[in-house]
C-alpha positions in Angstrom: -26.1 -131.3 -41.1 -27.9 -128.5 -39.3 -27.1 -125.0 -40.4 -28.3 -121.7 -39.1 -27.1 -118.1 -39.2 -27.5 -115.3 -36.7 -27.7 -111.7 -38.0 -27.6 -108.6 -35.9 -28.0 -105.9 -38.6 -27.6 -103.0 -36.1 -25.3 -103.2 -33.1 -27.0 -100.9 -30.6 -25.4 -98.7 -27.9 -22.1 -98.1 -29.7 -20.8 -95.1 -31.6 -21.3 -95.7 -35.4 -23.0 -98.3 -37.5 -22.1 -101.9 -37.5 -23.6 -105.4 -37.2 -22.7 -109.0 -36.4 -23.1 -112.1 -38.6 -22.6 -115.7 -37.3 -22.8 -118.9 -39.3 -23.2 -122.1 -37.3 -23.1 -125.7 -38.6 -23.9 -128.6 -36.2 -23.4 -126.4 -33.2 -19.9 -125.4 -34.5 -19.2 -121.8 -35.2 -17.9 -121.6 -38.8 -17.9 -117.9 -39.5 -18.1 -114.7 -37.4 -18.0 -111.2 -39.0 -18.2 -107.9 -37.3 -19.7 -106.0 -40.2 -18.7 -102.3 -40.3 -20.7 -100.3 -42.8 -20.1 -96.8 -41.5 -19.4 -94.5 -44.4 -15.7 -94.0 -45.1 -14.2 -90.8 -43.7 -11.3 -90.2 -46.2 -9.6 -88.0 -43.7 -6.1 -89.1 -44.6 -6.7 -88.2 -48.3 -8.3 -84.9 -47.2 -5.2 -83.8 -45.4 -2.9 -84.2 -48.4 -1.8 -80.8 -49.6 -3.1 -79.0 -46.5 -0.8 -76.7 -44.5 0.2 -78.0 -41.1 -1.7 -75.2 -39.4 -5.0 -76.6 -40.9 -4.5 -80.2 -39.9 -5.9 -80.0 -36.4 -9.1 -78.3 -37.5 -9.8 -81.1 -40.0 -8.7 -84.2 -38.1 -10.6 -83.3 -35.0 -13.9 -83.7 -37.0 -13.3 -87.4 -37.5 -15.5 -88.0 -34.5 -17.1 -85.9 -31.8 -16.4 -88.0 -28.8 -12.8 -88.6 -29.9 -12.1 -85.1 -31.1 -9.8 -84.0 -28.3 -7.8 -87.3 -28.6 -7.2 -86.8 -32.3 -6.3 -83.2 -31.7 -3.5 -84.0 -29.2 -2.2 -86.9 -31.3 -2.1 -84.8 -34.5 -0.3 -81.9 -32.8 2.3 -84.1 -31.2 3.0 -85.8 -34.6 3.3 -82.5 -36.4 5.6 -81.1 -33.7 7.7 -84.2 -34.0 8.0 -83.5 -37.8 8.8 -79.8 -37.2 11.3 -80.4 -34.4 9.2 -78.5 -31.8 9.4 -79.2 -28.1 6.5 -77.9 -26.1 6.7 -76.3 -22.7 5.9 -78.2 -19.4 2.8 -76.1 -19.0 1.5 -77.1 -22.5 2.3 -80.7 -21.7 0.2 -80.4 -18.5 -2.7 -78.7 -20.2 -2.8 -81.3 -22.9 -2.7 -84.0 -20.2 -5.8 -82.4 -18.5 -7.5 -82.2 -21.9 -7.0 -85.9 -22.4 -8.3 -86.6 -18.9 -11.5 -84.7 -19.7 -11.9 -86.7 -22.9 -11.5 -90.0 -21.0 -13.9 -88.9 -18.2 -16.6 -88.0 -20.8 -16.1 -91.2 -22.8 -15.8 -93.7 -20.0 -18.7 -92.2 -18.1 -21.0 -92.5 -21.1 -19.9 -96.1 -21.8 -20.1 -97.4 -18.3 -23.4 -95.9 -17.2 -25.4 -95.6 -20.4 -24.0 -98.2 -22.8 -22.5 -101.1 -20.9 -24.3 -101.3 -17.6 -27.7 -102.2 -19.2 -26.1 -105.4 -20.3 -25.1 -106.4 -16.8 -28.7 -105.7 -15.6 -30.2 -107.4 -18.6 -32.3 -104.4 -19.7 -32.5 -103.1 -23.2 -31.4 -99.5 -22.7 -30.3 -96.8 -20.2 -34.0 -95.8 -19.9 -34.9 -99.0 -18.1 -31.7 -98.8 -16.1 -32.6 -95.2 -15.0 -35.9 -96.4 -13.8 -34.3 -98.9 -11.4 -31.0 -97.0 -10.6 -31.8 -93.3 -11.1 -29.1 -92.1 -8.8 -26.3 -94.0 -10.6 -27.4 -93.0 -14.1 -27.8 -89.4 -13.1 -24.3 -89.4 -11.6 -22.9 -91.0 -14.8 -24.5 -88.3 -17.0 -23.2 -85.5 -14.7 -19.8 -87.1 -14.8 -19.9 -87.0 -18.6 -20.9 -83.3 -18.5 -17.8 -82.7 -16.3 -15.6 -84.3 -18.9 -17.2 -82.0 -21.4 -16.6 -79.0 -19.1 -12.9 -79.9 -18.8 -12.5 -80.1 -22.6 -14.4 -76.8 -23.0 -12.2 -75.1 -20.5 -8.9 -76.3 -22.0 -9.9 -76.8 -25.6 -12.1 -73.8 -26.1 -15.2 -75.9 -26.6 -16.4 -79.3 -25.5 -16.4 -80.8 -29.0 -13.8 -80.2 -31.8 -11.4 -78.1 -29.7 -10.1 -74.9 -31.3 -7.7 -73.6 -28.6 -4.9 -76.2 -28.9 -2.4 -75.4 -31.7 1.1 -76.4 -32.8 3.5 -75.6 -30.0 0.9 -74.6 -27.4 -2.5 -73.0 -26.9 -4.2 -69.9 -28.3 -5.2 -68.8 -24.9 -4.6 -69.8 -21.3 -7.6 -71.3 -19.5 -9.5 -69.1 -17.0 -8.1 -69.7 -13.5 -11.6 -69.4 -12.0 -12.8 -72.1 -14.3 -9.9 -74.3 -13.3 -10.7 -73.9 -9.6 -14.3 -74.7 -10.3 -13.4 -77.9 -12.2 -11.1 -78.9 -9.4 -14.0 -78.6 -7.0 -16.2 -80.7 -9.2 -13.5 -83.4 -9.5 -13.3 -83.5 -5.7 -17.0 -84.0 -5.5 -17.0 -87.0 -7.8 -14.7 -89.1 -5.6 -17.4 -90.3 -3.1 -20.1 -91.0 -5.7 -17.4 -92.9 -7.7 -16.8 -95.1 -4.6 -20.5 -95.9 -4.6 -20.4 -96.8 -8.3 -17.4 -99.1 -7.6 -19.4 -101.0 -5.0 -22.3 -101.4 -7.4 -20.2 -102.7 -10.2 -18.2 -104.9 -7.8 -21.5 -106.7 -7.0 -22.2 -107.6 -10.6 -21.0 -111.0 -11.6 -19.0 -111.3 -14.9 -19.7 -114.3 -17.1 -16.8 -116.6 -17.7 -18.0 -117.7 -21.2 -16.2 -114.7 -22.7 -12.7 -115.8 -21.4 -10.1 -116.3 -24.2 -6.3 -116.0 -24.1 -5.5 -112.4 -24.9 -2.5 -110.4 -26.1 -2.6 -106.8 -24.8 -0.9 -103.7 -26.2 -0.3 -100.4 -24.5 2.2 -97.5 -24.3 4.9 -97.5 -21.7 4.3 -94.2 -19.8 6.8 -91.4 -20.2 7.4 -91.5 -16.4 6.9 -94.2 -13.8 3.2 -93.5 -13.2 -0.1 -94.3 -14.8 -0.3 -92.0 -17.8 -2.0 -91.7 -21.2 1.1 -90.6 -23.1 4.0 -92.9 -23.5 7.5 -93.6 -25.0 7.3 -97.1 -26.4 4.8 -99.8 -27.6 4.6 -102.7 -25.1 2.8 -106.0 -25.3 1.8 -108.4 -22.6 4.1 -111.2 -24.0 7.1 -109.1 -23.3 7.7 -107.3 -26.6 8.7 -103.6 -26.8 9.0 -101.4 -29.9 9.8 -97.8 -30.7 6.7 -95.7 -31.5 8.1 -94.5 -34.8 8.3 -98.2 -35.8 4.5 -98.7 -35.4 4.0 -99.6 -39.1 6.3 -102.6 -38.6 4.4 -103.6 -35.5 0.7 -103.0 -36.4 -0.2 -104.7 -39.7 -3.4 -103.4 -41.3 -5.4 -105.3 -43.8 -8.8 -105.1 -45.5 -11.7 -107.5 -45.4 -14.7 -107.7 -47.7 -17.3 -107.4 -44.9 -15.9 -104.3 -43.3 -15.4 -100.7 -44.3 -12.7 -100.6 -41.6 -9.3 -102.2 -41.8 -8.4 -104.9 -39.3 -5.0 -105.0 -37.5 -2.7 -107.7 -36.2 0.5 -107.5 -34.3 3.4 -108.7 -36.6 4.0 -112.3 -35.9 1.5 -112.5 -33.0 -2.0 -112.3 -34.4 -4.8 -110.1 -33.0 -4.6 -108.1 -29.8 -6.5 -105.8 -27.5 -5.7 -102.3 -26.7 -7.7 -100.1 -24.2 -8.4 -99.8 -20.5 -8.0 -103.5 -19.8 -4.7 -103.6 -21.6 -3.4 -100.5 -19.7 -4.5 -102.0 -16.4 -2.9 -105.3 -17.3 0.5 -103.8 -18.2 0.8 -100.7 -16.0 -1.9 -100.9 -13.4 0.8 -101.3 -10.8 1.6 -97.6 -11.2 -1.8 -96.6 -9.8 -1.9 -94.8 -6.5 -4.4 -93.5 -4.0 -8.1 -94.3 -4.5 -7.4 -95.6 -8.0 -5.1 -98.3 -6.6 -7.7 -99.2 -4.0 -10.3 -99.4 -6.7 -8.1 -101.6 -8.8 -7.7 -104.0 -5.8 -11.4 -103.9 -5.1 -12.5 -104.7 -8.7 -9.6 -106.9 -9.7 -8.7 -108.9 -6.5 -7.2 -111.7 -8.5 -5.5 -109.6 -11.2 -6.6 -108.7 -14.7 -8.2 -111.7 -16.5 -8.3 -112.5 -20.2 -12.0 -111.6 -20.5 -13.1 -108.4 -22.3 -16.2 -108.2 -20.2 -14.0 -106.9 -17.4 -13.2 -103.9 -19.5 -16.0 -101.9 -17.9 -14.4 -102.4 -14.5 -11.0 -101.3 -15.9 -12.7 -98.1 -17.2 -14.1 -97.4 -13.8 -10.6 -97.7 -12.3 -9.4 -95.2 -14.9 -12.3 -92.8 -14.0 -11.1 -92.7 -10.4 -7.6 -92.2 -11.6 -8.7 -89.3 -13.9 -10.5 -87.6 -11.1 -7.4 -87.8 -8.8 -4.9 -87.0 -11.4 -7.0 -84.1 -12.8 -6.9 -82.5 -9.3 -3.1 -82.9 -9.3 -2.7 -81.3 -12.7 -4.9 -78.4 -11.9 -2.9 -77.8 -8.7 0.2 -77.7 -10.9 -1.3 -75.3 -13.3 -2.5 -73.0 -10.5 0.9 -73.0 -8.9 2.9 -72.4 -12.1 3.3 -69.1 -14.0 0.9 -68.6 -17.0 2.5 -68.4 -20.4 2.2 -65.2 -22.4 -0.2 -65.4 -25.3 1.7 -65.2 -28.6 0.9 -65.5 -32.3 4.5 -65.9 -33.2 4.9 -68.3 -36.2 6.4 -71.7 -35.6 9.3 -73.1 -37.7 8.5 -74.9 -40.9 10.7 -77.6 -42.3 10.3 -80.9 -44.2 10.1 -84.0 -42.1 8.2 -87.0 -40.8 6.5 -87.1 -37.5 4.8 -89.9 -35.5 2.9 -89.7 -32.3 1.0 -92.3 -30.2 -1.2 -91.6 -27.2 -3.5 -93.6 -25.0 -7.1 -92.6 -25.6 -10.3 -94.1 -24.1 -10.4 -97.1 -26.4 -6.6 -97.7 -26.6 -3.6 -96.6 -28.5 -4.0 -94.0 -31.2 -1.3 -93.5 -33.9 -0.9 -90.4 -36.0 1.8 -89.9 -38.7 2.5 -87.0 -41.1 5.1 -86.4 -43.7 5.5 -82.7 -44.5 7.3 -80.9 -47.3 9.5 -77.8 -47.1 6.5 -75.6 -47.6 4.8 -77.1 -44.5 2.2 -79.0 -46.5 1.2 -82.6 -45.8 2.2 -85.1 -48.5 1.3 -88.2 -46.5 -1.0 -88.9 -43.5 -1.7 -92.1 -41.6 -4.0 -92.7 -38.7 -4.6 -96.0 -36.9 -7.3 -95.8 -34.3 -7.8 -98.2 -31.3 -11.1 -99.6 -32.7 -9.4 -100.5 -36.0 -6.8 -102.3 -34.0 -9.3 -104.1 -31.9 -11.7 -105.3 -34.6 -9.8 -108.6 -35.4 -9.7 -109.3 -31.6 -13.5 -108.6 -31.3 -14.2 -111.2 -34.0 -12.0 -113.7 -32.2 -13.8 -113.0 -28.9 -17.2 -113.3 -30.6 -16.3 -116.6 -32.2 -14.9 -118.0 -28.9 -17.9 -116.7 -26.9 -20.4 -118.1 -29.3 -18.8 -121.5 -29.3 -18.7 -121.5 -25.5 -22.4 -120.5 -25.2 -23.4 -123.2 -27.7 -22.1 -125.9 -25.3 -25.3 -125.3 -23.2 -28.9 -124.9 -24.5 -29.4 -121.3 -25.6 -31.9 -119.8 -27.9 -31.0 -117.3 -30.7 -32.3 -114.3 -28.9 -30.2 -114.9 -25.8 -27.2 -115.7 -28.0 -27.5 -112.5 -29.9 -27.8 -110.5 -26.6 -24.6 -112.1 -25.3 -22.7 -111.5 -28.4 -23.7 -107.8 -28.5 -22.5 -107.6 -24.9 -19.0 -108.8 -26.0 -18.8 -106.3 -28.8 -20.0 -103.4 -26.6 -17.5 -104.2 -24.0 -14.8 -102.9 -26.3 -16.6 -99.6 -26.4 -16.0 -99.4 -30.2 -15.9 -96.1 -32.0 -16.8 -97.3 -35.4 -16.8 -93.8 -37.0 -13.1 -93.4 -36.1 -12.2 -96.9 -37.4 -13.3 -96.3 -41.0 -10.6 -94.9 -43.2 -10.3 -97.1 -46.2 -11.1 -96.3 -49.8 -12.3 -99.3 -51.9 -11.0 -99.6 -55.4 -13.1 -101.7 -57.8 -11.6 -104.9 -59.1 -10.4 -104.2 -62.7 -12.7 -106.9 -64.1 -15.7 -105.4 -62.3 -14.8 -101.9 -63.4 -14.7 -103.2 -67.0 -18.1 -104.8 -66.6 -16.8 -108.3 -67.1 -17.0 -109.7 -63.6 
């Protein structure tokens, strides 16, 4: 019997620290682990006992690139617990903030992290040498995402302006007009990027039957906030039932929990899932981009996720212009430091963020202090599916002669296609086994 193992101690070009381990016997894949050894964040424990007004400032620091997403999800969950309904303008401003976050994240992943795989180069530096215009545009697009978050959130990372019930200050109208102009200017270069990516073949060895999960939008349009959990096999669940739907469990090789859908196994959430379930809602250039990049529909192949992210980038640019027009045409809200109501309650929120569905839940006592907090990130939900895709891809690749270097490169490509945010995924505290603690095991 021939045995060998593949070890990738550091998965490059992703956010956070992780690796891949594969054990092969007689060309059969026996074990695949996506090893996550990022340090635990403990943010759920840190929030216990904190006042609701302090939650946003803590939870936003889970991760820099995901900070606006965690901010909006946390505020929505807290407002659900406190019985607060926000104004239409606050809803619109938060929508624009989420678009900025998505633009920043997708632009970085597509142009700096994922595209080098399709061009078979080790990093964005080599890609910039051969495609300087595209890489430069991608980085400028990321800067625009940061600018949107700064204009709405008060700063580009870890926003301070959003608060329970609204915003501390209205954004500067001149800045909104300038952002609108920049969004307009991105549409033509985005079309060029679409043609470039459309020309790149996508390997079929990563195909595997997939279950997708996303949020049903709050209106009949492609949106990043929703009213129900929906799966590609026809199931639908209320958002506040998420704990009955998403089953988390721990594994010895990971500091992050894995998730499965109750009764259905692993699943994927993110751009590809959104396009699969609600891509028919797209309009304008985004719809044309969908048809150009997915002429035969959305396949069960995670390597197509980069194309789905590009479709969403076009949507974000178009919808961002629409939202700014709404904000410029509607009356500004007066700034107010009036206190919001405090009551005991439980609040749950779910939003679509760059990597998929993000859940936040808070239980609050009558003094407005958190007595329980729970966060399930998209990457934590995707990890079990990543391992399934890695196993399937490795087995498929082994059907033809392939050396270990090429096999490692291809497996990294699969993991990177998910655009994992490993830092956000880690929120588990390990408790030593009693025998080990006693020094007997």
